MIDOSE-1310 file (N, C-alpha, C; in nm, 2 decimals, decimal comma, always signed):
residues 72
xxxx	+9,56/+15,31/+9,90/+9,59/+15,23/+9,79/+9,65/+15,10/+9,84; +9,73/+15,10/+9,95/+9,79/+14,98/+10,00/+9,68/+14,89/+10,05; +9,58/+14,94/+10,10/+9,47/+14,86/+10,15/+9,40/+14,78/+10,04; +9,38/+14,85/+9,92/+9,32/+14,79/+9,81/+9,41/+14,68/+9,75
xxxx	+9,54/+14,70/+9,75/+9,64/+14,60/+9,71/+9,64/+14,48/+9,80; +9,63/+14,50/+9,93/+9,62/+14,39/+10,02/+9,50/+14,31/+10,00; +9,38/+14,38/+9,98/+9,26/+14,30/+9,96/+9,26/+14,22/+9,83; +9,32/+14,28/+9,73/+9,33/+14,21/+9,60/+9,42/+14,08/+9,62
xxxx	+9,53/+14,10/+9,68/+9,62/+13,99/+9,70/+9,56/+13,88/+9,79; +9,49/+13,92/+9,89/+9,42/+13,83/+9,98/+9,32/+13,75/+9,90; +9,24/+13,81/+9,82/+9,13/+13,74/+9,74/+9,19/+13,65/+9,64; +9,31/+13,68/+9,59/+9,37/+13,59/+9,49/+9,43/+13,47/+9,55
xxxx	+9,49/+13,49/+9,66/+9,56/+13,38/+9,73/+9,49/+13,31/+9,84; +9,37/+13,36/+9,87/+9,29/+13,29/+9,98/+9,24/+13,16/+9,92; +9,24/+13,06/+10,01/+9,20/+12,93/+9,97/+9,05/+12,92/+10,00; +8,97/+12,87/+9,91/+8,83/+12,84/+9,93/+8,81/+12,69/+9,94
xxxx	+8,77/+12,65/+10,06/+8,75/+12,51/+10,09/+8,60/+12,50/+10,13; +8,54/+12,39/+10,07/+8,41/+12,36/+10,11/+8,40/+12,21/+10,15; +8,30/+12,18/+10,22/+8,28/+12,04/+10,27/+8,13/+12,00/+10,25; +8,11/+11,87/+10,22/+7,98/+11,82/+10,22/+7,98/+11,69/+10,30
xxxx	+7,86/+11,66/+10,35/+7,84/+11,53/+10,41/+7,78/+11,43/+10,31; +7,84/+11,31/+10,30/+7,79/+11,21/+10,22/+7,75/+11,09/+10,30; +7,64/+11,03/+10,28/+7,60/+10,92/+10,35/+7,61/+10,79/+10,27; +7,67/+10,69/+10,33/+7,70/+10,56/+10,26/+7,63/+10,45/+10,33
xxxx	+7,57/+10,36/+10,26/+7,51/+10,24/+10,32/+7,52/+10,12/+10,22; +7,51/+10,00/+10,27/+7,51/+9,88/+10,19/+7,38/+9,81/+10,21; +7,32/+9,78/+10,09/+7,19/+9,71/+10,10/+7,20/+9,56/+10,12; +7,09/+9,49/+10,12/+7,09/+9,34/+10,14/+7,17/+9,26/+10,04
xxxx	+7,17/+9,32/+9,91/+7,25/+9,25/+9,81/+7,40/+9,29/+9,80; +7,44/+9,37/+9,89/+7,58/+9,42/+9,89/+7,60/+9,54/+9,81; +7,50/+9,60/+9,75/+7,52/+9,72/+9,67/+7,55/+9,84/+9,76; +7,66/+9,91/+9,73/+7,70/+10,03/+9,81/+7,63/+10,15/+9,74
xxxx	+7,56/+10,23/+9,83/+7,50/+10,35/+9,78/+7,54/+10,47/+9,85; +7,53/+10,59/+9,79/+7,57/+10,71/+9,85/+7,47/+10,82/+9,82; +7,45/+10,91/+9,91/+7,36/+11,03/+9,89/+7,41/+11,14/+9,98; +7,38/+11,27/+9,94/+7,41/+11,38/+10,02/+7,29/+11,42/+10,11
xxxx	+7,18/+11,35/+10,09/+7,06/+11,38/+10,17/+7,03/+11,26/+10,26; +7,04/+11,28/+10,39/+7,01/+11,17/+10,48/+6,87/+11,12/+10,47; +6,78/+11,20/+10,43/+6,64/+11,16/+10,42/+6,62/+11,06/+10,30; +6,71/+11,05/+10,21/+6,71/+10,96/+10,10/+6,76/+10,82/+10,13
xxxx	+6,82/+10,81/+10,25/+6,87/+10,68/+10,29/+6,74/+10,60/+10,34; +6,72/+10,48/+10,28/+6,60/+10,40/+10,32/+6,60/+10,38/+10,47; +6,49/+10,38/+10,53/+6,48/+10,38/+10,68/+6,54/+10,25/+10,74; +6,53/+10,14/+10,66/+6,58/+10,01/+10,72/+6,74/+10,01/+10,72
xxxx	+6,80/+10,10/+10,66/+6,95/+10,11/+10,66/+7,00/+10,23/+10,74; +6,92/+10,31/+10,80/+6,96/+10,43/+10,87/+7,04/+10,39/+10,99; +7,02/+10,28/+11,05/+7,10/+10,24/+11,17/+7,24/+10,20/+11,13; +7,27/+10,17/+11,01/+7,40/+10,13/+10,96/+7,46/+10,22/+10,86
xxxx	+7,41/+10,34/+10,85/+7,46/+10,44/+10,76/+7,60/+10,50/+10,81; +7,69/+10,52/+10,72/+7,82/+10,58/+10,75/+7,82/+10,72/+10,69; +7,85/+10,82/+10,78/+7,86/+10,96/+10,74/+8,00/+10,99/+10,70; +8,02/+11,04/+10,58/+8,15/+11,08/+10,53/+8,16/+11,23/+10,52
xxxx	+8,26/+11,29/+10,57/+8,28/+11,44/+10,55/+8,38/+11,46/+10,44; +8,34/+11,51/+10,33/+8,43/+11,53/+10,22/+8,46/+11,68/+10,20; +8,58/+11,71/+10,20/+8,62/+11,85/+10,18/+8,71/+11,86/+10,06; +8,69/+11,97/+9,99/+8,77/+11,99/+9,86/+8,80/+12,13/+9,85
xxxx	+8,92/+12,16/+9,80/+8,97/+12,29/+9,78/+8,92/+12,34/+9,64; +8,86/+12,45/+9,63/+8,82/+12,50/+9,50/+8,94/+12,55/+9,43; +8,95/+12,55/+9,30/+9,06/+12,61/+9,23/+9,07/+12,76/+9,26; +9,19/+12,80/+9,27/+9,22/+12,94/+9,29/+9,20/+13,02/+9,17
xxxx	+9,13/+13,13/+9,18/+9,11/+13,22/+9,06/+9,22/+13,33/+9,06; +9,26/+13,37/+8,95/+9,35/+13,48/+8,94/+9,46/+13,45/+8,84; +9,55/+13,54/+8,83/+9,66/+13,52/+8,73/+9,75/+13,40/+8,77; +9,81/+13,34/+8,67/+9,90/+13,23/+8,70/+10,04/+13,28/+8,74
xxxx	+10,07/+13,40/+8,70/+10,19/+13,46/+8,74/+10,17/+13,61/+8,78; +10,25/+13,66/+8,86/+10,23/+13,80/+8,90/+10,24/+13,90/+8,79; +10,16/+14,00/+8,80/+10,15/+14,10/+8,69/+10,28/+14,18/+8,69; +10,32/+14,22/+8,57/+10,44/+14,30/+8,55/+10,42/+14,44/+8,57
xxxx	+10,29/+14,48/+8,58/+10,25/+14,62/+8,59/+10,23/+14,65/+8,74; +10,30/+14,74/+8,80/+10,28/+14,77/+8,94/+10,15/+14,84/+8,97; +10,09/+14,81/+9,08/+9,96/+14,87/+9,12/+10,00/+14,99/+9,21; +9,95/+15,11/+9,17/+9,97/+15,23/+9,25/+9,85/+15,29/+9,30
């Protein structure tokens, strides 16, 4: 039962972080564009594309306060 409690606590308090790559380029008119797919960057701008790695923590799921009922 202690193992189950540990697993439950771990899943509640474990941080879920994910990251995506975003590609940024500026066209001839100065318009800044972004995409998550490198293949969508126009070929004339691929030599000047900037790759951004954006990571974000997902909201934690679970109770906002510890339960008053003990787990046995």
